[in-house]
MARMARLO-962052 format. One record per residue: z, y, x of N, C-alpha, C in turn. Coordinates in Angstrom, 3 decimals. Atoms other than C-alpha are relative to their C-alpha. Layout:
<pts>
+----------+----------+----------+----------+----------+----------+----------+----------+----------+
:       nZ :       nY :       nX :      caZ :      caY :      caX :       cZ :       cY :       cX :
+----------+----------+----------+----------+----------+----------+----------+----------+----------+
:        Z :        Y :        X :        Z :        Y :        X :        Z :        Y :        X :
...
+----------+----------+----------+----------+----------+----------+----------+----------+----------+
</pts>
This chain:
<pts>
+----------+----------+----------+----------+----------+----------+----------+----------+----------+
:       nZ :       nY :       nX :      caZ :      caY :      caX :       cZ :       cY :       cX :
+----------+----------+----------+----------+----------+----------+----------+----------+----------+
:    0.856 :    0.243 :   -1.137 :   -2.526 :   10.195 :  -30.729 :    0.086 :   -1.488 :    0.366 :
:    0.064 :    1.409 :   -0.377 :   -3.631 :    6.719 :  -29.726 :    0.315 :   -0.155 :    1.473 :
:   -0.303 :    0.275 :   -1.410 :   -2.235 :    5.273 :  -26.532 :   -0.914 :   -1.117 :    0.487 :
:    0.869 :    0.990 :   -0.597 :   -4.363 :    3.255 :  -24.181 :    0.785 :   -1.139 :    0.623 :
:   -0.674 :    1.176 :   -0.555 :   -3.625 :   -0.066 :  -22.506 :    0.845 :    0.291 :    1.242 :
:   -0.782 :   -0.294 :   -1.202 :   -2.450 :    1.388 :  -19.177 :    1.276 :    0.740 :   -0.378 :
:   -1.184 :   -0.732 :    0.463 :   -0.092 :    3.826 :  -20.902 :    1.009 :   -0.969 :   -0.639 :
:   -0.884 :    0.993 :    0.630 :    1.307 :    0.948 :  -22.977 :    0.664 :   -0.897 :    1.036 :
:   -0.567 :    0.841 :   -1.055 :    1.788 :   -1.195 :  -19.862 :    1.063 :    0.748 :    0.803 :
:   -0.988 :   -0.832 :   -0.703 :    3.590 :    1.656 :  -18.072 :    1.287 :    0.060 :   -0.824 :
:   -1.165 :   -0.087 :    0.889 :    5.893 :    2.070 :  -21.060 :    0.769 :   -1.323 :   -0.015 :
:   -0.633 :    1.314 :    0.032 :    6.580 :   -1.673 :  -21.225 :    0.773 :   -0.285 :    1.293 :
:   -0.656 :    0.240 :   -1.289 :    7.399 :   -1.919 :  -17.502 :    1.252 :    0.852 :    0.171 :
:   -1.144 :   -0.896 :   -0.164 :    9.687 :    1.123 :  -17.473 :    1.123 :   -0.364 :   -0.972 :
:   -1.025 :    0.437 :    0.959 :   11.474 :   -0.046 :  -20.628 :    0.707 :   -1.253 :    0.494 :
:   -0.566 :    1.269 :   -0.477 :   11.988 :   -3.517 :  -19.141 :    0.917 :    0.211 :    1.202 :
:   -0.733 :   -0.149 :   -1.262 :   13.190 :   -2.379 :  -15.715 :    1.119 :    1.035 :   -0.043 :
:   -0.967 :   -1.103 :   -0.029 :   15.115 :    0.817 :  -16.510 :    0.767 :    0.191 :   -1.300 :
:   -0.678 :   -0.126 :    1.285 :   16.167 :    0.440 :  -20.148 :    0.347 :    1.463 :   -0.301 :
:   -0.279 :   -1.431 :    0.132 :   15.791 :    4.189 :  -20.642 :    0.587 :    0.398 :   -1.352 :
:   -0.549 :   -0.607 :    1.208 :   17.729 :    6.231 :  -23.158 :   -1.078 :    0.852 :   -0.653 :
:    1.104 :   -0.837 :    0.466 :   14.723 :    8.507 :  -23.438 :   -1.182 :   -0.227 :    0.939 :
:    1.198 :    0.207 :   -0.797 :   11.168 :    7.868 :  -22.260 :   -1.179 :    0.648 :   -0.687 :
:    1.209 :   -0.645 :    0.505 :    8.084 :    9.983 :  -22.705 :   -1.082 :   -0.178 :    1.058 :
:    1.128 :    0.174 :   -0.903 :    4.745 :    9.115 :  -21.152 :   -1.160 :    0.801 :   -0.563 :
:    1.075 :   -0.889 :    0.433 :    1.975 :   11.687 :  -21.322 :   -1.231 :   -0.266 :    0.857 :
:    1.265 :    0.186 :   -0.694 :   -1.606 :   10.889 :  -20.420 :   -0.644 :    1.376 :    0.168 :
:    0.569 :   -1.323 :   -0.286 :   -2.849 :   14.070 :  -18.740 :   -1.414 :   -0.087 :    0.570 :
:    1.333 :    0.199 :   -0.563 :   -6.214 :   12.641 :  -17.737 :   -1.014 :    1.002 :   -0.560 :
:    0.930 :   -0.934 :    0.628 :   -7.998 :   14.948 :  -20.185 :   -0.056 :    1.347 :    0.731 :
:   -0.074 :   -1.270 :   -0.732 :   -6.946 :   17.875 :  -17.947 :   -0.771 :   -0.043 :    1.320 :
:    0.616 :    0.208 :   -1.297 :   -8.933 :   16.486 :  -15.028 :   -1.462 :   -0.408 :   -0.142 :
:    1.423 :    0.290 :   -0.034 :  -12.498 :   15.775 :  -14.027 :   -0.230 :   -1.511 :    0.001 :
:    0.160 :    1.448 :    0.164 :  -12.593 :   12.200 :  -15.336 :   -0.718 :   -0.247 :   -1.323 :
:    0.679 :    0.299 :    1.266 :  -14.582 :   10.494 :  -18.083 :    0.961 :    0.046 :   -1.190 :
:   -0.789 :   -0.041 :    1.229 :  -13.356 :   10.937 :  -21.647 :    0.639 :   -1.366 :   -0.242 :
:   -0.719 :    1.233 :    0.278 :  -10.734 :    8.342 :  -22.582 :    0.650 :   -0.636 :    1.224 :
:   -0.582 :    0.543 :   -1.231 :   -9.595 :    7.839 :  -18.975 :    1.522 :   -0.056 :   -0.082 :
:   -1.443 :    0.120 :   -0.153 :   -6.066 :    6.769 :  -18.105 :    0.292 :   -0.019 :    1.495 :
:   -0.144 :   -0.085 :   -1.452 :   -5.686 :    8.003 :  -14.554 :    1.087 :    0.968 :    0.446 :
:   -0.982 :   -1.032 :   -0.339 :   -3.232 :   10.938 :  -14.606 :    1.108 :   -0.032 :   -1.055 :
:   -1.114 :    0.118 :    0.943 :    0.224 :   10.499 :  -16.157 :    1.196 :    0.838 :    0.419 :
:   -1.308 :   -0.635 :   -0.198 :    3.459 :   12.400 :  -16.550 :    1.016 :   -0.906 :   -0.687 :
:   -1.087 :    0.818 :    0.538 :    6.640 :   10.348 :  -17.050 :    1.262 :    0.841 :   -0.023 :
:   -1.293 :   -0.657 :    0.160 :    9.822 :   11.926 :  -18.401 :    0.968 :   -1.087 :   -0.443 :
:   -0.850 :    1.168 :    0.230 :   12.693 :    9.459 :  -18.279 :    1.476 :    0.297 :    0.260 :
:   -1.460 :   -0.069 :   -0.154 :   16.484 :    9.246 :  -18.715 :    0.507 :   -1.441 :    0.035 :
:   -0.489 :    1.370 :   -0.133 :   18.194 :    6.080 :  -17.468 :    1.358 :   -0.034 :    0.698 :
:   -1.294 :    0.213 :   -0.660 :   21.704 :    4.927 :  -16.574 :   -0.192 :   -0.511 :    1.426 :
:    0.255 :    0.540 :   -1.339 :   20.161 :    3.216 :  -13.546 :   -0.209 :    1.105 :    1.029 :
:    0.161 :   -1.137 :   -0.907 :   19.668 :    6.700 :  -12.057 :    1.340 :    0.621 :    0.411 :
:   -1.301 :   -0.676 :   -0.191 :   23.406 :    7.606 :  -12.102 :    0.436 :    0.132 :    1.459 :
:   -0.467 :   -0.059 :   -1.391 :   24.083 :    6.807 :   -8.432 :   -1.116 :    0.382 :    0.980 :
:    1.166 :   -0.271 :   -0.856 :   20.644 :    7.792 :   -7.125 :   -0.310 :    1.483 :    0.085 :
:    0.504 :   -1.368 :   -0.132 :   19.353 :   11.055 :   -5.745 :   -1.330 :    0.088 :   -0.749 :
:    1.263 :   -0.166 :    0.705 :   16.267 :   12.508 :   -7.395 :   -1.146 :   -0.729 :    0.712 :
:    1.071 :    0.677 :   -0.744 :   14.002 :   11.206 :   -4.624 :    0.124 :   -1.516 :   -0.154 :
:   -0.205 :    1.439 :    0.206 :   15.560 :    7.734 :   -5.012 :   -0.414 :   -0.430 :   -1.416 :
:    0.429 :    0.271 :    1.373 :   14.969 :    7.896 :   -8.772 :   -1.523 :   -0.112 :   -0.054 :
:    1.465 :   -0.015 :    0.007 :   11.313 :    8.744 :   -8.190 :   -0.563 :   -1.194 :    0.771 :
:    0.439 :    1.181 :   -0.756 :   10.953 :    6.025 :   -5.569 :    0.137 :   -1.261 :   -0.843 :
:   -0.207 :    1.162 :    0.862 :   12.361 :    3.519 :   -8.062 :   -1.125 :   -0.099 :   -1.038 :
:    1.093 :   -0.009 :    0.984 :    9.823 :    4.531 :  -10.717 :   -1.314 :   -0.379 :    0.687 :
:    1.221 :    0.340 :   -0.737 :    7.028 :    4.385 :   -8.123 :   -0.039 :   -1.475 :    0.374 :
:   -0.064 :    1.417 :   -0.357 :    8.189 :    0.935 :   -7.006 :   -0.330 :   -0.876 :   -1.213 :
:    0.265 :    0.757 :    1.226 :    8.128 :   -0.335 :  -10.595 :   -1.484 :    0.046 :   -0.355 :
:    1.414 :   -0.186 :    0.360 :    4.595 :    1.023 :  -11.043 :   -0.954 :   -0.206 :    1.172 :
:    0.807 :    0.103 :   -1.224 :    3.308 :    0.128 :   -7.557 :   -1.322 :   -0.736 :   -0.207 :
:    1.254 :    0.718 :    0.235 :    0.681 :   -2.294 :   -8.885 :   -1.051 :    0.854 :   -0.707 :
:    0.935 :   -0.919 :    0.648 :   -0.875 :    0.578 :  -10.820 :   -0.419 :    1.114 :    0.950 :
:    0.273 :   -1.094 :   -0.927 :   -0.617 :    3.240 :   -8.145 :   -0.793 :   -0.507 :    1.198 :
:    0.613 :    0.532 :   -1.212 :   -1.626 :    1.078 :   -5.194 :   -1.425 :   -0.490 :   -0.156 :
:    1.344 :    0.545 :    0.170 :   -4.782 :   -0.340 :   -6.725 :   -0.962 :    0.982 :   -0.659 :
:    0.884 :   -1.024 :    0.525 :   -6.187 :    2.889 :   -8.106 :   -0.061 :    0.107 :   -1.508 :
:   -0.020 :   -0.153 :    1.461 :   -5.444 :    2.345 :  -11.795 :    0.550 :    1.364 :   -0.384 :
:   -0.578 :   -1.330 :    0.221 :   -3.293 :    5.482 :  -11.653 :   -0.332 :    0.856 :    1.221 :
:    0.349 :   -0.913 :   -1.081 :   -4.603 :    8.373 :   -9.588 :    1.147 :    0.972 :    0.282 :
:   -1.065 :   -0.985 :   -0.155 :   -1.707 :   10.772 :  -10.212 :    1.144 :   -0.317 :   -0.958 :
:   -1.193 :    0.258 :    0.799 :    1.856 :   10.340 :  -11.448 :    1.018 :    1.090 :    0.260 :
:   -1.036 :   -1.025 :   -0.064 :    4.275 :   13.170 :  -12.176 :    1.240 :   -0.579 :   -0.676 :
:   -1.231 :    0.589 :    0.533 :    7.907 :   12.138 :  -12.733 :    1.064 :    1.085 :   -0.150 :
:   -1.191 :   -0.809 :    0.237 :   10.757 :   14.073 :  -14.296 :    1.071 :   -0.979 :   -0.449 :
:   -1.049 :    0.979 :    0.298 :   13.917 :   11.971 :  -14.232 :    1.348 :    0.689 :   -0.150 :
:   -1.354 :   -0.505 :    0.225 :   17.460 :   12.571 :  -15.454 :    0.953 :   -1.187 :   -0.151 :
:   -1.053 :    0.958 :    0.313 :   20.703 :   10.651 :  -15.567 :    0.482 :    0.320 :   -1.414 :
:   -0.567 :   -0.316 :    1.320 :   22.399 :   10.343 :  -18.971 :    0.998 :    1.158 :    0.071 :
:   -0.961 :   -1.093 :   -0.174 :   25.118 :   12.643 :  -17.635 :   -0.715 :    1.354 :    0.027 :
:    0.766 :   -1.248 :   -0.060 :   22.557 :   15.338 :  -16.792 :   -0.600 :    0.332 :   -1.359 :
:    0.655 :   -0.194 :    1.288 :   20.802 :   14.868 :  -20.109 :    1.001 :    0.444 :   -1.058 :
:   -1.031 :   -0.330 :    0.987 :   24.003 :   14.977 :  -22.187 :    0.604 :    1.375 :    0.257 :
:   -0.542 :   -1.307 :   -0.369 :   25.214 :   18.027 :  -20.296 :   -0.785 :    1.125 :   -0.677 :
:    0.861 :   -0.979 :    0.652 :   22.303 :   19.876 :  -21.876 :   -0.241 :   -0.343 :   -1.467 :
:    0.061 :    0.360 :    1.419 :   22.946 :   18.443 :  -25.381 :   -1.245 :   -0.782 :   -0.380 :
:    1.127 :    0.891 :    0.225 :   20.104 :   15.919 :  -25.099 :   -1.274 :    0.706 :   -0.474 :
:    1.250 :   -0.649 :    0.403 :   17.242 :   18.376 :  -25.341 :   -1.176 :   -0.801 :    0.525 :
:    1.171 :    0.623 :   -0.621 :   13.709 :   17.247 :  -24.700 :   -0.017 :    0.385 :    1.475 :
:    0.100 :   -0.317 :   -1.418 :   13.102 :   17.074 :  -20.984 :   -1.147 :    0.990 :    0.170 :
:    1.000 :   -1.044 :   -0.195 :   11.305 :   20.286 :  -20.172 :   -0.251 :    0.135 :    1.488 :
:    0.338 :   -0.205 :   -1.403 :    9.481 :   20.694 :  -16.922 :   -1.172 :    0.955 :    0.083 :
:    1.110 :   -0.906 :   -0.191 :    6.825 :   22.866 :  -15.441 :   -1.289 :   -0.625 :   -0.477 :
:    1.325 :    0.452 :    0.412 :    3.307 :   22.658 :  -16.728 :   -0.708 :   -0.626 :    1.192 :
:    0.755 :    0.639 :   -1.069 :    1.117 :   20.337 :  -14.722 :   -1.088 :    0.937 :    0.506 :
:    1.026 :   -0.881 :   -0.559 :   -1.322 :   22.056 :  -12.370 :   -1.373 :   -0.316 :   -0.551 :
:    1.380 :    0.192 :    0.431 :   -4.933 :   22.541 :  -13.326 :   -0.727 :   -0.879 :    0.995 :
:    0.807 :    0.862 :   -0.836 :   -7.502 :   20.157 :  -11.983 :   -0.750 :    0.838 :    1.035 :
:    0.703 :   -0.688 :   -1.090 :   -8.979 :   21.217 :   -8.629 :   -1.344 :   -0.654 :    0.307 :
:    1.290 :    0.662 :   -0.245 :  -12.038 :   19.013 :   -8.941 :    0.156 :   -1.481 :   -0.126 :
:   -0.078 :    1.452 :    0.029 :  -12.190 :   15.383 :   -8.082 :   -1.379 :   -0.596 :    0.034 :
:    1.264 :    0.713 :   -0.085 :  -14.884 :   12.789 :   -7.735 :   -0.971 :    0.706 :    0.932 :
:    0.844 :   -0.599 :   -1.026 :  -16.163 :   14.536 :   -4.624 :   -0.365 :    1.451 :   -0.220 :
:    0.331 :   -1.407 :    0.256 :  -16.241 :   18.040 :   -6.072 :    0.912 :    0.924 :    0.759 :
+----------+----------+----------+----------+----------+----------+----------+----------+----------+
</pts>
């Protein structure tokens, strides 16, 4: 699957700021009422040592802060974050980060 420029920029920023052990970025825009090829809805699954002393909400705030120029200006409409510390990840033998399926689109663009 080809990644778009926004997805690549998200990956670059998160790699630079959090030096993750594991990072997965999923463009879920296709699941929503947006034009084909859009990059507006993302899921981020990330494992970083920088999360070790942070609560889950603090981890998510950190990711949001790093991506604030994308969220605040409308480049990203929706961002789902699943974060883990290396300790949490290793405790489960480093499996892929599994989370709940993203919700179905409820409309959008005034629908």
